[in-house]
Structures are given as C-alpha cells and as structure tokens.
N, C-alpha and C positions, 0 to 999 in steps of 0.2 A: 934496484934497474936502473940508468942511467938517464939523467935529465938529457930531450930532444928538443921543449920547446920551454920556454916563458913569457907568461903574458903580466905584464909589468902597468904598478899604477890605477889599476881598473877597480870601475867602482862594483865590487862582487857580492853575490847575492847568496847565502849562506844556509843550511837547511834550516836551520832557525827560526828563516828569513827577515834576519838584521843581514843588511849592508855592513861591509867594511872597505875600506880602501886601504887596497895589497897586491900581490901577486901569487900567479897560481904556478907552480911547475907541472908540466907534462914529461910523465916519462912509459917512452912506447904510445900504446896507447890506450893510457891512465892517467887520472888525477894523481901525483905525487904529493905535492902539497899546496895547501892553499896559509898565507902567513903575511904579516905587514910587507916584510920586504926579504925577498930571499933571492942571495947578491948571486950572479951568473958566472956559470965558469964558462973557460975554452970551449969555443966548436958549438954553443948550446944556439940555435937560434933563440931571439927576443922580439915579443912584438909588444910596441906600447899604446898603452890602452887610456890613456892618458883623455879625463874627460867624457870616457868611455863606462856604462854599463855591462857587464858581465853575467849573465843567465845561463839554467842547461838549457841544450838545446832540444827543440820541441818536440815532439813524439804528438804526431800527426791521429787518430785513432779511426779514422773512418775515410780511405780515397777510392775515387775509382778513376784507375790510371791506364785504364780501356787497354793494355796489354797482353797476353796475344789477342790478333781480332779484328782490332777495330783501331790499328794503332795512327786512321787519318786522323782522329780528334787527338791523340796524347798517346804515349810512349811513356815506358821507365827512365828511358833514359831525358827526355824532354823533361818530364811531370819530377823527376830528380832533379835538374837543374832548377827548376822554380822552388821546391822545396831547398834546396841551399840558398838560392837568392833570400827565401820568406824565412831561413833559421829553420827550418824542420830538419832534424837530423837523422828521425825515423818515420816511420809511419805504419799504419794497417791496411791493407789494400782488400777489398771486396771482388766475389767469387764472378761477377757475374761480365766477363768476358768470357771470349771464343775461342777456346771450349771452355767452358763452364767450368769454372775448380771446384770440385764437387769429391771427387777421386787422390787416395794418394798420388798415380801416376801425372793429375794435372796440376797438383800442389807441389811435386816434386818439376815439372817443365817448367811452370814460374821461379818456382824456386830457381833456377839454372841460370835464366831468362835474368833475373835480376841478378843474380852475378855475375852478370857479363856486361848488364845494362845501367843498374842505378848506382848515382853516386851516393848515395844515404845508405843506411838502413831499411832494413826491410820485415813486413811480417806481412802472411797472405792467414784471412778468415777463410774456412772448408763451408761450402753453401748445402746448406739445408735442399733434399727434395721429398717426395713421396716415398722413392726408392734406396734412400742410400744411404739408410739407419748402422750400416756396421762400417762405414766410411768415416762418419760424423762421430763416433767411437774412440778409433784409434788413428786416422790420420795425424801427423805429426812434422816438422812443429809447427803450431796452428795457437794464434789466438782463441779460439773458440768457433762457435758456428753461427751463419747467418743465415735468420729467417728473413724472404720479405713475405711478408701479412696480404702485404696490398704492394699495388704500382708497381709489380712486376707482370712477366708472362713466361710461358714455357714451362719449364722445367722446373725453376726458381722462384714460381709461384706455389706457396702454401699456403692456403688461405679458407679453411677451413679447422674446427675445432681438429675436426677426426683426426684430421692430415696430422698438425700441429702438437696434440696432445702425447704421440708414441716419442717425441724426439725429446718433449721435458722426462720423458717419462723413465728414460735409459739413458745412462753413465752418469757424467758428473763435471763434463766439460760446457765451459763459459755460453749462455745464449744470447744472441746479439740480433735485435728483432726490427725490422724495419714492420713501426704497427700503423700501419693503415687499415682498416674493413673494407674490403675487395668487393662485397655485394654491395656496401650500403656507394661504394664508387660508381660502380655501374648503372645502379640504379638510378644514380644523382648525372650518370649521362646523358639517357635518355631524357631525363626530366629537363636539362637546359642543351639539349640537342637544338642547334642553329643558333648561338650565340660562339662568336669568332672572334671575342676581346678577349684576353689574354687573362682578363680579372675573372671571368669565369671559374678560371682554374682553381682558385680561393673556397668558389663556396661550391664546386661539384666537392673537389676533397677537403669537407670541410669540420672545423675543429669535434665533429663527433665519430665521423669516423678514426681519426687517429683516436678519441676516446673511448672508442669499444672497442679497438685493439689493445689498444695500452692497458686495456681493463682484463683483459682476454689472457694475455700475458701475465703479468702479474698474478693474475689468480694459477694458471696455472707452475709457476716459479713457488708459487705460496704452497700449494697440495702438494710439491716434491721435493722441496726448500731447493731448487735448483737458482744456480747461478744465473740472474739475468740479467743485463745493460740495456739502455731504453738506447736510442738512439737518435737524432737529432730533435728533441724532442721540439714540439715547437707550437701550444696551444697553453693558455692560462688555464684548461680545464683540467689538463692532463699535471700542471704542474701543482694545482690542488689536489688531485688526487693524491699526488707522493706526498705531496706535503703531509697528508693523515694518513696514508700508508704507504710508507716505506722499508722492506724488511732490509737489515740488515746488510746481504746479501744482492741489494737490487742497488746496480748506480743507474745514473742519466747522463746525457752530455744536451748539449747544443751548441747549435754553429752561428758564426756573428751573423750570419745572412738573418738570422733569427730574431738574433740581440737587435739590428742594427737598421733593417730595412723591412719594410710591411706592404699589404699592399695600393699605396701612394707610389711604390715601386714600378707598377704596368706604366701609368701615366706616362714616366721618365723613362723606361729604357723598356720597354715592350715585352717581348718574350724573353729577354734576358733575362727577367726574372719570377721566368719559371723556373719551380725546380717541386722535387716531392719527398716529405710532405711541404706542401706552396705556403708561402709567405701568409706572414695572418696579422692583426692588427696590430695598432699604437698600443691598446692594451695587451696583447698580447707581448710585444716587447717590454712596454716594463715590468709584468708580471714573469715572465723567463729571466728578466735583472735580477729580480729579487730576490727569485728559488736560488739562481747561480750565488749572490751574495750570503743566503744563507746556508745552503751546502746541499740544499731537495737536490740542485742540481750537482753535479758530479766534476763535470770537466767538458771541455770546450773541444772539437772536430771540425772538422771543414766541410765534408761531403763532397770535396772539391771530384766534382763530374763534369769534365769536358763536354762540348758538342763545337763543330767549327758556326761559325755565319751563317755560313750559309746554309745550314740547317735550321740553325737559330730561326732562318728569315722566310723559312717555308708557312710561318700564321698559322695562331691558332685554328684547332687544333693538332696539325700536323706537325709543328713544332715539339721539338724534345726537350723533357725538362732533366737539368741539372745547368750546375755554373760551379767555374775554378776558384778556389783560395786557398789553396794553399803558399801560394806565393804575398798574400796581404794579410790573412787571419794578424798575424803577430802584431804587425803594427797598425792596424785597426784598433786590437785590443790596446796595446802600449799606447793607442791616441785615446781612447777611452780613461785609461790613467793618468794620463798628465791633465782630461779634463777634470779628474775628480773620481768617476763614476768608481773607481776600483782604486787597487793598489797596483805598484809592478812587481810585489810578491805575489802576493794573489793570481795575476794571470800567469807568469811561473811556474805562481802550483794547478791554475785549471789546464796550462799546455803542457803540461809536462812533467811534474810530480805525483800529482793525482792521475797519469794516465798507467803509468809506472806501476805505482802500485796495485790498480786496479785489473790488469792484465797481468799482475806478475811481473815484470819484464826487468829483472838483476841487474843493478848494478846503474842505472840510469837516472834522470830526475835529479840529478844533485849534485851541486859543485862541493864536493871531496873524498878526502883520501880513499883512494881504490875502485873509486868509479869513474867508467867511461867517461873516457875524454873529449865527447856528443856535448858542446859547447857552441855559444852565441854571443858576439858581441854586438852592441848596439849601439844607435846614436838616439838618445832621449831631448835632444836640444835645435835638432834641423827637422826641418817640414821640407817632405816633399809630397809632390802628388802623384798618384797612379797613373801612369802612361803607359798606351796600346804597346809603342814602336821596344819598350823595357822591359816588355813579359817576356819569360821564357818558356813561360805553357804553348803547347804549338797549339791553340783554340784560339791564342793571342788576342783576347780579350774578358776583361773584367766588368762585374756588377761596380765596380765600387770607381770605375772608372774619372777621373777629376779628383776623388775625395785629397784634404792634405793632408798627409798622414807624418807622423814621428815614428822613431823605436825602428827606422828601417837597421838591418844589419850591415855594420860593414864586414863582419869578416866570421864565416862558420866551418868550423872544426869538428869534424868527422873522426872518431876515434884518432882522436891527435894527428888528425891530418887536414890542413889548409884548402878547403874544397870551395868557397868563396871567399874573394878577398876586395872588396872595395872596385867591384861590378868584373874581376873575373873570376874565372872559374879553372880550377886544375880537375881536369875530364879526365887526367891517369886515378883518381879516387875512385875506387867502389866500398860502398857499403857491405856491409853483413847482414847476415839472417838475426833476428831476434828470438831471443828464446823466452821459454815462457814459465814457469816451475811449476805453474799450475796443470801443463798441457805437453 
C-alpha cells in the first residue's frame, strides 16, 4: 500500500514495552512501518513529533454515552469528541439507553447511529434481561453481555441467582457484570432513610454489597467455565477475593476515580462524586492500585456516565449517580506514571493492549506493522489543569476539575485519519464498528 502519513521523531512505545526514538509510516488505515528513520516520499503528509510520545490509542471498555434517548446528557457525537480529545480511539458502550440495547434490532439501530455520529471506533454491549436469552446468544457484533446485578431498575435489573444463572448456563459469550447486591442495597436504603448527605451513598452501597455480588458471579463463572469480566472493581475485599481465586478466564477492571478519589471527595464536590459503585476509602485506593500493579486487575475503564449539572444539583438521594471520564482518563494515569506510581508502558497496556486482548479485538492495542493506525501523540512535559470550558462532553463538568495533569494528547488518529490536532477537531472523520473474534 502507498504510504499516506509519516510521523517522525517520536518516542514510540513498541509491543515489547520498550521505547525507541523513530518514525512510523501509515498506509491508509494501517501502520506500514516502524523504524529508526523512514525517509519521506513526495506527497506524503508528515508530522514532526519531536519531544512527544506515541502510544496506541486508548480503548475504553466501559462507557455510557446516553444515545439514543437521553441526548440531553450526552450523545455519540459529543462523547466521541471528548474521546478524541482524551486519546480514546475506541469505546465499548453499555445498553442502558432508551430504548434498551437488548435485541438485534436495537443493537443494529445503535450501530447505525454511531456510523453517522461517532468520530472514533465503537462497540456495543447487549443487555441481559430475564426474558432475552435467545438474543444474548445470537446478537452480533457485540463484545459481550452486560448484567446489572444491582444499581439498576426496570428490565435491565437481573438481581437474583435464579434469574442470573440461566445466562451463565447457556452460550459462551463473555459476560460483564455490574456486581452489587441489590437486596442489600434496598435494605440499607431503608436503614439510612432520612440521611441526605451524599457521603451516605458509600455507606448504603457498601463494600459487602459489592463483595457478595462478585462472589456470586465468580461462583457461576466457575460452575459453567463461563468467560467473566468484573466491571469497575471498587473494594479491597473484591481485590482480595480475586487475588486468592481468579480463574484464567476471569478479568477485572478499575476506574481512575476508584484509584484516585475516595469518600473525602464528597466534602469537596458533593454529588459530583456520586457514582455506582460508590467511592471508597483511601485504604481501598491503595489496595486497588496494588492489585492493578500485580495483574490481579487487568485493565482500566472510565465508566463515563454523564448527567447534567442541574440533575446533579437536585441533592441526594434525588441526584443521579455517574460522572464523565473519557476526556481525562489518559492524562490522569500518565500523571501518575510521571509521579513514579507506575510506568508509561503500564498505562498503555492497561488502557489499550490488555483491553484488545481481553475482548479479542483484532489489530488494535499496539504500534506494529499491520495494526490499525489508531494512535495518540502525547506531551509528557507540559502540565495543564482540567478546565470546565475546554471539556467536550455535553454535561460540561469533571470531578477532576482543577487537577494539574500531564500527558494531554496533542494528536489523535483513528484509522490513519487525524481526528484531533492541538485543540482542533476533524468532524468529518467517522469511526468504525469494532469486531470481536470471540463474538
């Protein structure tokens, strides 16, 4: 193929985890060559990346983009702009939209919507209900089945072992669980009724509620040898469980907010800190970090779940749970790397390579010939604060507002096309539907 783009003088992360100073050539939508020096040819667009680091594009494996049906909070266009600014070149989106993504027809409709609106690549989970077992086995393309064991309502709430077990028993598609024990949550809501401080959210949906649901999911996964992924792990207790008992076919993720925020955030930002599962203690932060470093937790997701400031301002418990995250996740983690808590190569693995491996997404997650040219060029020398007026997410706020971060993307490429360049967007770019070799 003919080379169409040449990135020169970058610090390039290789699949080995090592860095080289060199060039990357792109032919159409694929990486053609990675070398110390690649001579440009006539007509090829060149990008001088001197002083910057080139990483594989982030794959965010858990987002809620609210489209269709809840577009006043977010839509696939605004969310994908936020992705591009944050270096996220692909995402896996959850089924709790309106209508719910629970059938082939609703999955197809969402894929069509994304083809029209999304600037980056996309995949959509199919949601489990007690009634849609046939769709859960056959709907495609999808990264897997999402089960809300708690913190949900309506058809997507599948909160008893009697309802959950048939989903594990039939088929072989990956199952991703939001693991909270709904019965315990409801009982504790009664116990703490009358409390209106948002910090009580972390007491109502406590560590035991999370642990009990994770234990159930793990037990069913082992019984049927069913591929299981535990979404947004939040507690030291769950990390301890997986450290002792984690089969090869089980993976887990953690969010930047569960690594970097804790219940002290309620004092600072009130209901903007409210999410499901809730923020935990500083001790949980530390244990989750160690579990991530040790490989007990496999990768990072944002659980980007925006609500408007007006909705968040209603006061607890009327305020909804969720916070945005795709725009800040990579700078947050790279800032931690620059502080010595991890390495840049580890961040790239947690936010790209390991996700592509777990969901069996071909040709993504590495900078190597033949791989898709989904790339992000980052500046690790400059620190800039998170500023509300710069955010692309429609909700217009971040729980990390004011944090001074490095590793902000200067350039984001999707399938070899520049979609974000030093604050400017190419709104003509459209991402592609992700393929999943297991599904």
